[in-house]
N, C-alpha and C positions, 0 to 999 in steps of 0.2 A: 511646879505646875504640871509638868509632864507626868510625874509619878502619880499625882492625884487623878489625872485623866486616865492613866493606865488602870489604877485600882477601881475607878468608877466603871470603866468598860468591862473589866473582869467581873465585877459584881452584877452588872446588867446581863452579861452572858449567862452567868450562873442562875439568875432569877428567871430568865427566859427558858433555860434548860429545865429548871424545876417545874415551871408552869406547863411546859410541853409534856414532861413526865407525868404530872398529875392528871392532865387531860387524857393522856393515853391510858393511864390506869383506870380512870373513871369510865372511859368509853369501853374498855375491856370488861369491866364489871357490869356495865349496862348490857353488854352483849352476852352475858352469862358465863364469863370466864371465872375460873377459881382464883383465889387470892394469889397463889404462887404464880399463876400465869399472868395475872394483871401486873404483879410486881416485876416480872420479867419483861413485859412490854414497856413498862415505865422505865426500866433500866436501859432498854434498847433505845428508847426515845431520848433519854438524857444523854447517852453516849453519842447518839447521832448529832445532837445539837452541839455538843462540845467539839466533836470531830469536824463539823462544818465550820465552826468558828475558828478552829485551828487552821483549816485549809484556806479559809478566806484571809486569815492573817498572813499565812505563808505566801499566798499569791500577791498580796498587796504590799508586802514588806519591801520589795525593791523600789517601790514608788514613794514610800514614806520615809526612807532614809536619805 
């Protein structure tokens, strides 16, 4: 059961990160940015969401074990 919950949580974080990246790229394109710039902003947004999830996991791990 714990493994299934872990995999579901990882999948949810990845989906949220992809949605944030897609939104950042779309907003960059609407702002008039070129494709490489929009992809860079999407990559930064994706990385930020993954980093935030890792930081929250590290902060909460003493309480969960």
